[in-house]
N, C-alpha and C positions, 0 to 999 in steps of 0.2 A: 267660346273660349273661359277659361273661370278668374274668375277671381281669384286675388293675392290671397286673401279670408280662405276661397274655399279649396288653396293652394295647398296653405297650410297646415287642412285638417286632411289631408290626401295623405293614403301612404309612398313609404320610398315604393315600393313596387309599381303604385298605382303611378308617381309623378313621374318614375324611370319611363313607363310607357305611353306617357302622354308628352314626354320627349321625344321619345322614336316617333311617334304618330305625325311630330309637329314637326320634329327635322324632314320628315318626308314630302311633309304637304310645300313645305320651303322648298327643298327638293326639287317639288315636281313644279311649283310656282316658279321656280328659274327658268324653268323649261319652257314654260307658256311664253313668258317675259322676250325669252331670245327667239321663240317663232311667231312672236306678236298673235298668240290667242289669247291670249291674260286679258280681260275687261275693268276687273277691278285689281287697279295698281294698288291700290290702298290695302288689299286682303293680305302683300309681302309685310308688310310693315306691321300689322297687326299679328300676323304670326311668328316673326321674329320679336316682337315685343315679348308674346308668350313662350318662345325658346327660353328668352331671356330670365322671366321671371320665376321660373321654373328649375331652370337652371340656379338662379338666385337661394331658393329655399332649398334645395339639393344642398350645397356650398353653406347656408348658415346649419344646417344640420347638421354636417359632418365636423362643421367647427366645434359645435356646441356639445359634439358625441368627442371630441377631442378633450376640450374643456374637462368637460365632467370626464374621462378619464387619468388627467393629470392632476384633480385634486380626489383625494381619498375620500373627502367629507362629501362632497357631494357624490360622490359613485354611492357611500352608505346611505344616504338621506334617500337617493334614485330609488335603491335596492329596498331601503324601507315604505318606501310610498305605493310600492308596485304591490307589497306583499299585504297590504290595507284592503 
């Protein structure tokens, strides 16, 4: 499980892949709970938390992108910073 700092440093593609893997693990853990084969039930909470953190980072990035698109001055500054 990555810390929130590590998640913020990841690219969007890597975050999407991490989210997909975490959701798949959560799906498998739920089946293990249903069949009474899961020994470490705390893992469910860890994976749910990881999913929530990744979704939060992705949502914050989408909001920041939308805000930047709405403000032409911010877009101009962002493009200027990218050319430096």
